[in-house]
BAMIZA-777186 format. One line per field, with one value per residue: residue number from 0; residue in three letters; chain; x, y, z of N, C-alpha, C in turn. Coordinates in steps of 0.001 Angstrom, whole numbers, always signed. Layout:
REM BAMIZA-777186
pos = NUM / ...;
code = Ala / ...;
unit = A / ...;
nu = X / ...;
nv = Y / ...;
nw = Z / ...;
cau = X / ...;
cav = Y / ...;
caw = Z / ...;
cu = X / ...;
cv = Y / ...;
cw = Z / ...;
***
This chain:
REM BAMIZA-777186
pos = 0 / 1 / 2 / 3 / 4 / 5 / 6 / 7 / 8 / 9 / 10 / 11 / 12 / 13 / 14 / 15 / 16 / 17 / 18 / 19 / 20 / 21 / 22 / 23 / 24 / 25 / 26 / 27 / 28 / 29 / 30 / 31 / 32 / 33 / 34 / 35 / 36 / 37 / 38 / 39 / 40 / 41 / 42 / 43 / 44 / 45 / 46 / 47 / 48 / 49 / 50 / 51 / 52 / 53 / 54 / 55 / 56 / 57 / 58 / 59 / 60 / 61 / 62 / 63 / 64 / 65 / 66 / 67 / 68 / 69 / 70 / 71 / 72 / 73 / 74 / 75 / 76 / 77 / 78 / 79 / 80 / 81 / 82 / 83 / 84 / 85 / 86 / 87 / 88 / 89 / 90 / 91 / 92 / 93 / 94 / 95 / 96 / 97 / 98 / 99 / 100 / 101 / 102 / 103 / 104 / 105 / 106 / 107 / 108 / 109 / 110 / 111 / 112 / 113 / 114 / 115 / 116 / 117 / 118 / 119 / 120 / 121 / 122 / 123 / 124 / 125 / 126 / 127 / 128 / 129 / 130 / 131 / 132 / 133 / 134 / 135 / 136 / 137 / 138 / 139 / 140 / 141 / 142 / 143 / 144 / 145 / 146 / 147 / 148 / 149 / 150 / 151 / 152 / 153 / 154 / 155 / 156 / 157 / 158 / 159 / 160 / 161 / 162 / 163 / 164 / 165 / 166 / 167 / 168 / 169 / 170 / 171 / 172 / 173 / 174 / 175 / 176 / 177 / 178 / 179 / 180 / 181 / 182 / 183 / 184 / 185;
code = Unk / Unk / Unk / Unk / Unk / Unk / Unk / Unk / Unk / Unk / Unk / Unk / Unk / Unk / Unk / Unk / Unk / Unk / Unk / Unk / Unk / Unk / Unk / Unk / Unk / Unk / Unk / Unk / Unk / Unk / Unk / Unk / Unk / Unk / Unk / Unk / Unk / Unk / Unk / Unk / Unk / Unk / Unk / Unk / Unk / Unk / Unk / Unk / Unk / Unk / Unk / Unk / Unk / Unk / Unk / Unk / Unk / Unk / Unk / Unk / Unk / Unk / Unk / Unk / Unk / Unk / Unk / Unk / Unk / Unk / Unk / Unk / Unk / Unk / Unk / Unk / Unk / Unk / Unk / Unk / Unk / Unk / Unk / Unk / Unk / Unk / Unk / Unk / Unk / Unk / Unk / Unk / Unk / Unk / Unk / Unk / Unk / Unk / Unk / Unk / Unk / Unk / Unk / Unk / Unk / Unk / Unk / Unk / Unk / Unk / Unk / Unk / Unk / Unk / Unk / Unk / Unk / Unk / Unk / Unk / Unk / Unk / Unk / Unk / Unk / Unk / Unk / Unk / Unk / Unk / Unk / Unk / Unk / Unk / Unk / Unk / Unk / Unk / Unk / Unk / Unk / Unk / Unk / Unk / Unk / Unk / Unk / Unk / Unk / Unk / Unk / Unk / Unk / Unk / Unk / Unk / Unk / Unk / Unk / Unk / Unk / Unk / Unk / Unk / Unk / Unk / Unk / Unk / Unk / Unk / Unk / Unk / Unk / Unk / Unk / Unk / Unk / Unk / Unk / Unk / Unk / Unk / Unk / Unk / Unk / Unk;
unit = A / A / A / A / A / A / A / A / A / A / A / A / A / A / A / A / A / A / A / A / A / A / A / A / A / A / A / A / A / A / A / A / A / A / A / A / A / A / A / A / A / A / A / A / A / A / A / A / A / A / A / A / A / A / A / A / A / A / A / A / A / A / A / A / A / A / A / A / A / A / A / A / A / A / A / A / A / A / A / A / A / A / A / A / A / A / A / A / A / A / A / A / A / A / A / A / A / A / A / A / A / A / A / A / A / A / A / A / A / A / A / A / A / A / A / A / A / A / A / A / A / A / A / A / A / A / A / A / A / A / A / A / A / A / A / A / A / A / A / A / A / A / A / A / A / A / A / A / A / A / A / A / A / A / A / A / A / A / A / A / A / A / A / A / A / A / A / A / A / A / A / A / A / A / A / A / A / A / A / A / A / A / A / A / A / A;
nu = +157967 / +156237 / +158031 / +160666 / +159519 / +158718 / +160909 / +162445 / +161428 / +161808 / +164530 / +164455 / +163321 / +165103 / +167931 / +166312 / +166813 / +169155 / +171061 / +170264 / +170133 / +171092 / +169246 / +167147 / +166116 / +164356 / +162919 / +159851 / +156547 / +154672 / +151925 / +150754 / +152503 / +154387 / +157900 / +161113 / +162428 / +161066 / +159097 / +160412 / +161529 / +158980 / +157560 / +159796 / +159463 / +156876 / +157683 / +159215 / +158019 / +156078 / +157968 / +158508 / +156190 / +155569 / +157136 / +156717 / +154696 / +154775 / +155851 / +156878 / +159093 / +160979 / +163406 / +165052 / +165445 / +164884 / +161325 / +161248 / +162425 / +163867 / +163856 / +163114 / +165153 / +167757 / +167452 / +166308 / +164395 / +165016 / +167503 / +167751 / +166056 / +163593 / +161552 / +160389 / +158068 / +155295 / +154723 / +152322 / +150202 / +151623 / +154018 / +155173 / +154254 / +151526 / +148488 / +149112 / +148604 / +149461 / +150285 / +151693 / +153404 / +154815 / +156318 / +157996 / +161574 / +163990 / +167534 / +170635 / +170409 / +171970 / +171708 / +169001 / +168637 / +170347 / +168976 / +166753 / +167715 / +168129 / +165997 / +164714 / +166229 / +165932 / +162959 / +162824 / +164849 / +163032 / +160610 / +161083 / +161871 / +158762 / +156753 / +154941 / +152137 / +150916 / +150159 / +147234 / +145833 / +145115 / +146910 / +147579 / +147642 / +147760 / +144901 / +144973 / +145211 / +146593 / +145979 / +142859 / +141360 / +141597 / +143747 / +144302 / +147718 / +148518 / +147042 / +147736 / +150269 / +150398 / +148865 / +150957 / +152996 / +151382 / +151137 / +153815 / +154762 / +152558 / +154174 / +156242 / +155633 / +154961 / +157416 / +158683 / +157093 / +157505 / +160102 / +159938 / +158613 / +160955 / +161863 / +163748 / +164295 / +161534 / +160684 / +162162 / +162779 / +163206;
nv = +278911 / +280952 / +280938 / +282351 / +284515 / +285602 / +285704 / +287764 / +289738 / +290197 / +291020 / +293010 / +294596 / +294995 / +296376 / +298524 / +299728 / +299972 / +302059 / +304366 / +306970 / +306656 / +308703 / +309197 / +306527 / +306074 / +308134 / +309795 / +310667 / +313490 / +312620 / +309721 / +306683 / +304216 / +304623 / +303973 / +301529 / +300967 / +299636 / +297973 / +296151 / +294816 / +293209 / +291801 / +290988 / +289106 / +287594 / +285978 / +284696 / +282943 / +281263 / +280221 / +278953 / +277176 / +275538 / +274085 / +272867 / +271035 / +268351 / +267552 / +269034 / +268540 / +267729 / +270598 / +271411 / +272521 / +274050 / +277884 / +281365 / +283806 / +285650 / +285020 / +283379 / +284901 / +286462 / +289120 / +290780 / +291524 / +292239 / +294838 / +296401 / +296101 / +294375 / +295282 / +296390 / +296978 / +295353 / +294460 / +292224 / +288646 / +289499 / +291644 / +294134 / +294333 / +295749 / +297718 / +300904 / +304204 / +305866 / +304221 / +302785 / +304510 / +305304 / +303563 / +302338 / +301139 / +299756 / +300528 / +301365 / +299357 / +297276 / +296115 / +295391 / +293387 / +291398 / +291383 / +290440 / +287540 / +286728 / +286865 / +284986 / +282511 / +282290 / +282204 / +279618 / +277924 / +278200 / +277194 / +274307 / +273543 / +271613 / +271479 / +270146 / +270148 / +272940 / +273444 / +271873 / +272486 / +274163 / +272980 / +274627 / +276038 / +278030 / +281152 / +284715 / +285714 / +283705 / +283093 / +281552 / +278395 / +277682 / +277050 / +275897 / +277424 / +279648 / +281139 / +281725 / +283232 / +284868 / +286194 / +287102 / +288832 / +290853 / +291156 / +292807 / +294785 / +296767 / +296753 / +298288 / +300971 / +301434 / +302472 / +304380 / +306099 / +306674 / +308098 / +309979 / +311656 / +312663 / +311259 / +309071 / +306437 / +304274 / +300445 / +299840 / +301473;
nw = +118879 / +120452 / +123000 / +121751 / +121020 / +123873 / +124581 / +122812 / +123747 / +126322 / +126047 / +124495 / +126262 / +128187 / +126244 / +126101 / +128319 / +129409 / +127853 / +129616 / +132149 / +135820 / +136873 / +134404 / +134376 / +136784 / +136530 / +136595 / +135621 / +137112 / +137278 / +136034 / +134075 / +136172 / +136656 / +134724 / +135110 / +137720 / +135776 / +134493 / +136993 / +137941 / +135196 / +135443 / +137964 / +137969 / +135869 / +136950 / +138949 / +137289 / +136161 / +138438 / +138784 / +136872 / +136858 / +139433 / +139111 / +136343 / +135914 / +133488 / +133249 / +135371 / +135272 / +135127 / +137454 / +141141 / +141624 / +141667 / +142673 / +141309 / +143016 / +145455 / +145977 / +145798 / +147850 / +147473 / +148215 / +150989 / +150831 / +149416 / +150735 / +150755 / +152329 / +154800 / +152934 / +151496 / +149051 / +147069 / +145005 / +145250 / +145921 / +142935 / +143113 / +141425 / +141967 / +143971 / +144818 / +142547 / +144487 / +145964 / +144087 / +143796 / +145490 / +146373 / +146649 / +144827 / +144791 / +142499 / +139270 / +137879 / +139816 / +139840 / +136643 / +137095 / +138171 / +136887 / +134588 / +135720 / +136456 / +133799 / +132005 / +133410 / +133145 / +130445 / +129870 / +130692 / +128937 / +126125 / +126207 / +127024 / +126604 / +123825 / +123901 / +125552 / +125885 / +125305 / +127495 / +130656 / +133217 / +135611 / +138576 / +141823 / +143186 / +143542 / +144206 / +142191 / +140083 / +139476 / +138383 / +136901 / +133966 / +131078 / +129674 / +127389 / +127768 / +130303 / +129475 / +127181 / +128616 / +130278 / +128352 / +126982 / +129117 / +130054 / +127549 / +127003 / +129556 / +128572 / +126614 / +128355 / +129210 / +127367 / +126383 / +128786 / +128025 / +125681 / +126950 / +128621 / +126137 / +124765 / +121815 / +121861 / +120866 / +121220 / +118796 / +116805;
cau = +157932 / +156116 / +159395 / +161535 / +158862 / +158690 / +162925 / +162555 / +160466 / +163037 / +166064 / +163779 / +163150 / +166930 / +168425 / +166028 / +167380 / +170977 / +171683 / +169814 / +171106 / +170112 / +167740 / +166571 / +165597 / +164444 / +162090 / +158570 / +155535 / +153789 / +150545 / +151073 / +153113 / +155688 / +159098 / +161109 / +162902 / +159746 / +158442 / +161575 / +161471 / +157449 / +158182 / +160756 / +158694 / +155933 / +158169 / +159943 / +157047 / +155494 / +158491 / +158263 / +154552 / +155650 / +158221 / +156077 / +153217 / +155191 / +156258 / +158355 / +159866 / +161712 / +165206 / +165329 / +165730 / +162985 / +160631 / +162289 / +162146 / +165323 / +163742 / +163241 / +166741 / +168864 / +166837 / +166586 / +163530 / +166003 / +169210 / +167226 / +164993 / +161847 / +160861 / +158863 / +156914 / +154117 / +155013 / +151380 / +149895 / +152770 / +155469 / +155029 / +153659 / +150628 / +146848 / +149255 / +148101 / +149971 / +150999 / +152218 / +154262 / +155850 / +156890 / +159139 / +162813 / +165169 / +169095 / +171286 / +169690 / +172497 / +170965 / +167250 / +169142 / +170953 / +167862 / +165995 / +168493 / +168590 / +164857 / +164228 / +167261 / +164938 / +161856 / +163714 / +165397 / +162153 / +159442 / +161665 / +161477 / +157907 / +156130 / +153755 / +150993 / +150882 / +149190 / +145812 / +145688 / +145123 / +148181 / +147129 / +148282 / +147376 / +144007 / +146008 / +144615 / +147009 / +145566 / +141581 / +140690 / +142514 / +143670 / +145230 / +149305 / +148747 / +146146 / +148516 / +151635 / +150097 / +148208 / +151777 / +153304 / +150752 / +151842 / +154987 / +154485 / +152476 / +154900 / +157426 / +155249 / +155155 / +158849 / +158955 / +156327 / +158178 / +161061 / +159913 / +158465 / +162106 / +162667 / +164603 / +163533 / +160874 / +160447 / +163433 / +162556 / +163788;
cav = +280333 / +281740 / +280898 / +283350 / +285727 / +285905 / +286163 / +288976 / +291123 / +290160 / +291605 / +294014 / +295444 / +294941 / +296799 / +300256 / +300381 / +299899 / +303581 / +305074 / +307149 / +306191 / +309661 / +308176 / +305006 / +306126 / +309550 / +309028 / +311900 / +313422 / +311345 / +308377 / +305164 / +304474 / +304794 / +302947 / +300908 / +299994 / +298701 / +296598 / +295209 / +294605 / +292649 / +290507 / +290245 / +288180 / +286548 / +285022 / +283894 / +282489 / +280364 / +278901 / +278297 / +276533 / +274551 / +273091 / +272517 / +270533 / +267247 / +266752 / +270284 / +268149 / +268049 / +271581 / +271594 / +272416 / +275458 / +278772 / +282075 / +284265 / +286817 / +284506 / +282516 / +285697 / +286897 / +290608 / +292087 / +291887 / +292754 / +296023 / +297063 / +296462 / +293346 / +295443 / +297473 / +296217 / +295265 / +294247 / +291068 / +287821 / +290976 / +292023 / +295909 / +294812 / +296142 / +299154 / +302250 / +304376 / +306536 / +302883 / +302106 / +305551 / +305337 / +301957 / +302963 / +300689 / +300182 / +301090 / +300565 / +297666 / +296371 / +296030 / +294654 / +292333 / +291317 / +291259 / +289477 / +286484 / +286288 / +286290 / +284135 / +281597 / +281899 / +281670 / +278726 / +277102 / +277943 / +276416 / +273140 / +273294 / +270531 / +272046 / +269243 / +270975 / +274145 / +273235 / +271359 / +273206 / +274394 / +272651 / +275459 / +276560 / +279197 / +282632 / +285773 / +286260 / +283031 / +282669 / +280362 / +277503 / +278192 / +276027 / +276635 / +278341 / +280838 / +281805 / +282061 / +284214 / +286588 / +286491 / +287685 / +290552 / +291434 / +292178 / +293527 / +295916 / +296814 / +297332 / +299996 / +301851 / +301778 / +303018 / +305901 / +307182 / +307098 / +309376 / +311584 / +311792 / +313421 / +310646 / +308557 / +305712 / +302515 / +299933 / +299002 / +302543;
caw = +118752 / +121688 / +123464 / +120943 / +121249 / +125107 / +124981 / +122511 / +124679 / +127684 / +125144 / +124222 / +127427 / +128402 / +125556 / +126719 / +129736 / +128640 / +127435 / +130214 / +133582 / +137014 / +136539 / +133592 / +135121 / +138077 / +136721 / +136182 / +135545 / +138240 / +137227 / +134767 / +134416 / +136903 / +136184 / +133589 / +136488 / +138620 / +135148 / +134166 / +137796 / +137673 / +134295 / +135832 / +139055 / +137118 / +135052 / +137753 / +139224 / +136594 / +136165 / +139599 / +138908 / +135617 / +137148 / +140265 / +138344 / +135262 / +136437 / +132596 / +133639 / +136548 / +134952 / +135290 / +138942 / +141640 / +141568 / +142685 / +142132 / +141796 / +143925 / +146857 / +146054 / +146605 / +149211 / +147285 / +149267 / +151911 / +150333 / +148595 / +151993 / +150552 / +152719 / +155175 / +152033 / +150911 / +147135 / +145542 / +144786 / +144667 / +145610 / +142169 / +142019 / +141062 / +143165 / +144320 / +144168 / +142068 / +145355 / +146946 / +143550 / +143272 / +146931 / +146399 / +146263 / +143897 / +144410 / +141493 / +137940 / +137360 / +140781 / +139023 / +135847 / +137198 / +139236 / +135593 / +134030 / +136329 / +136025 / +132476 / +131775 / +134389 / +132484 / +128877 / +130092 / +131088 / +128125 / +124828 / +126498 / +127510 / +125514 / +123000 / +124011 / +127742 / +125778 / +125488 / +129273 / +132154 / +134082 / +137828 / +139327 / +143046 / +143034 / +144268 / +143618 / +140666 / +139121 / +140342 / +137864 / +136231 / +132606 / +130172 / +130019 / +126682 / +128052 / +131555 / +129150 / +126703 / +129339 / +130704 / +128018 / +127119 / +130327 / +129793 / +126165 / +128034 / +130033 / +127312 / +125938 / +128883 / +129533 / +125474 / +126237 / +129525 / +127279 / +124830 / +127935 / +128744 / +125044 / +123676 / +121272 / +122588 / +120818 / +120833 / +117154 / +115790;
cu = +157378 / +157401 / +160403 / +160490 / +158914 / +160437 / +163297 / +162025 / +161719 / +164345 / +165853 / +163932 / +164484 / +167583 / +167274 / +166715 / +169089 / +171843 / +171374 / +170380 / +170602 / +168836 / +166872 / +165934 / +165291 / +162970 / +160607 / +157303 / +154536 / +152765 / +150768 / +151483 / +153887 / +156834 / +159455 / +161492 / +161784 / +159125 / +158785 / +161563 / +159812 / +157547 / +158828 / +159939 / +157766 / +156581 / +158492 / +159058 / +155993 / +156270 / +158574 / +156812 / +154316 / +156498 / +157690 / +155040 / +153100 / +155808 / +157826 / +159048 / +161398 / +162994 / +165642 / +165665 / +164533 / +162913 / +161440 / +161953 / +163569 / +165279 / +163764 / +164554 / +167348 / +168506 / +167073 / +165649 / +163689 / +166938 / +168866 / +166344 / +163865 / +161137 / +159747 / +158078 / +156180 / +154024 / +154010 / +151604 / +151771 / +153608 / +155809 / +154534 / +152557 / +149274 / +147905 / +149026 / +149560 / +151025 / +152411 / +153573 / +155331 / +156869 / +158192 / +160156 / +163569 / +166517 / +169412 / +170398 / +170583 / +171771 / +169518 / +167709 / +169764 / +169687 / +167066 / +166438 / +167990 / +167325 / +164073 / +164779 / +166121 / +163717 / +162459 / +164170 / +164109 / +160882 / +160125 / +161491 / +159679 / +157153 / +154776 / +152050 / +150271 / +149598 / +147865 / +145359 / +146004 / +146153 / +147237 / +147658 / +147478 / +146254 / +144855 / +144733 / +145033 / +146248 / +143917 / +141021 / +141969 / +142738 / +144440 / +146731 / +149045 / +148112 / +147002 / +150046 / +151079 / +149778 / +149951 / +153079 / +152731 / +151292 / +152822 / +155534 / +154189 / +153195 / +156087 / +157299 / +155173 / +156538 / +159075 / +158399 / +157297 / +159666 / +160689 / +159439 / +159655 / +162874 / +163400 / +163382 / +162670 / +160788 / +161918 / +163500 / +163137 / +164712;
cv = +281059 / +281842 / +282351 / +284292 / +286570 / +286538 / +287420 / +289987 / +291213 / +291058 / +293036 / +295531 / +295955 / +296101 / +298789 / +300770 / +300772 / +301278 / +304753 / +306014 / +306624 / +307403 / +308703 / +306925 / +305170 / +307340 / +308642 / +310395 / +311857 / +312650 / +310729 / +307283 / +305650 / +304276 / +303661 / +301633 / +300256 / +298840 / +297458 / +295408 / +294534 / +293626 / +291186 / +289206 / +288951 / +287154 / +285168 / +284132 / +283067 / +281211 / +279237 / +278164 / +276692 / +275224 / +273290 / +272428 / +271638 / +269799 / +267252 / +268111 / +270261 / +268247 / +269334 / +272171 / +271975 / +273715 / +276236 / +279724 / +282633 / +285249 / +286343 / +283860 / +283502 / +286720 / +288416 / +291461 / +292675 / +292801 / +294634 / +296852 / +297172 / +295217 / +293584 / +296178 / +296219 / +296318 / +294471 / +292731 / +289734 / +288620 / +291039 / +293024 / +295435 / +295245 / +297383 / +299709 / +303216 / +305438 / +305425 / +302597 / +303183 / +305582 / +303624 / +302520 / +301431 / +300589 / +300761 / +300224 / +299025 / +296767 / +295692 / +295305 / +293530 / +291314 / +290615 / +290043 / +287895 / +285932 / +286160 / +285309 / +282310 / +281160 / +281520 / +280139 / +277784 / +276666 / +276995 / +275009 / +272904 / +272614 / +271137 / +271029 / +269825 / +272068 / +274299 / +272896 / +272597 / +273118 / +274108 / +273308 / +275384 / +277582 / +280083 / +283977 / +286775 / +285434 / +282481 / +281824 / +279732 / +277639 / +277052 / +276430 / +277615 / +280098 / +281584 / +282401 / +283194 / +285521 / +287058 / +287304 / +288673 / +291365 / +292159 / +292821 / +294851 / +297237 / +297408 / +298469 / +300752 / +302353 / +302950 / +304666 / +306145 / +307524 / +308300 / +310515 / +312100 / +312632 / +312017 / +309544 / +306947 / +304666 / +302048 / +299487 / +300388 / +302529;
cw = +119601 / +122575 / +123206 / +121232 / +122569 / +125079 / +124542 / +123727 / +125502 / +127369 / +124991 / +125356 / +128330 / +127597 / +125796 / +127402 / +129563 / +128775 / +128448 / +131738 / +134583 / +137360 / +135822 / +133963 / +135825 / +138036 / +136367 / +136037 / +136642 / +138328 / +136050 / +135321 / +135601 / +136154 / +135318 / +134501 / +136870 / +136738 / +134577 / +135369 / +137500 / +136588 / +135228 / +136938 / +138849 / +136486 / +135841 / +138681 / +138702 / +135658 / +137176 / +139486 / +137781 / +135955 / +138249 / +139844 / +137244 / +135513 / +134729 / +132362 / +134766 / +136505 / +134894 / +136498 / +139595 / +141259 / +141926 / +141849 / +142478 / +142213 / +145010 / +146974 / +146546 / +147700 / +149271 / +147848 / +150201 / +151633 / +149621 / +149273 / +151403 / +151443 / +154085 / +154396 / +151582 / +149548 / +146247 / +145828 / +144603 / +144693 / +144524 / +141876 / +141918 / +142308 / +144216 / +144051 / +144049 / +143331 / +146091 / +145893 / +143395 / +144550 / +146916 / +145848 / +145774 / +143966 / +142933 / +140238 / +137657 / +138427 / +139995 / +137898 / +136068 / +137609 / +137388 / +134254 / +134566 / +136055 / +134850 / +132098 / +132558 / +133434 / +130531 / +128610 / +130032 / +129298 / +126554 / +125178 / +127293 / +126607 / +124795 / +123534 / +125040 / +126929 / +125835 / +126958 / +130145 / +132804 / +135395 / +138337 / +140552 / +142379 / +144015 / +143727 / +142472 / +139688 / +139452 / +139696 / +137065 / +134853 / +132107 / +130116 / +128804 / +127130 / +128844 / +130513 / +128265 / +127520 / +129996 / +130259 / +127186 / +128129 / +130040 / +128525 / +126790 / +128444 / +129490 / +126759 / +126772 / +129311 / +128038 / +125738 / +127483 / +129069 / +126674 / +125820 / +128355 / +127264 / +124246 / +123336 / +121577 / +122314 / +120639 / +119531 / +116802 / +115616;
***
């Protein structure tokens, strides 16, 4: 059920950006949330990160291949000219000031969507095969600034899902600020 809901959030985020122009994709208010494009990238970066962590720390997922991130595997930071830019915690946009985040420049809308699709597909392939018996067990991840304590799989995945939904909501709000219908459920 969680895998289906998470996948639904991914589909909604991609559907929301599909009809936007490049300018609408990049627009952000003077003060307030980041652009729709930035939020899509941010969701994808963190979902890409948690996919790698799950593969790395869960022996029962070894049949899915080695731990990896689409971002790293495809050398996207370098391809997009972001390799010398502070991308925040785990290169995912967290802990940046509004000015730092707003100063990030992405390539075309299509390139960001292509990356997001790959990152979403990666996580969406992992979650349905994650054994339900792991949900209450502690995810044996390395302690990082992103994950300062060891939490159960269920808590970690729900926190990441909540995060993705929050940023989907921001995307909807910015779309509304553009004078377009804001909700993907309209």
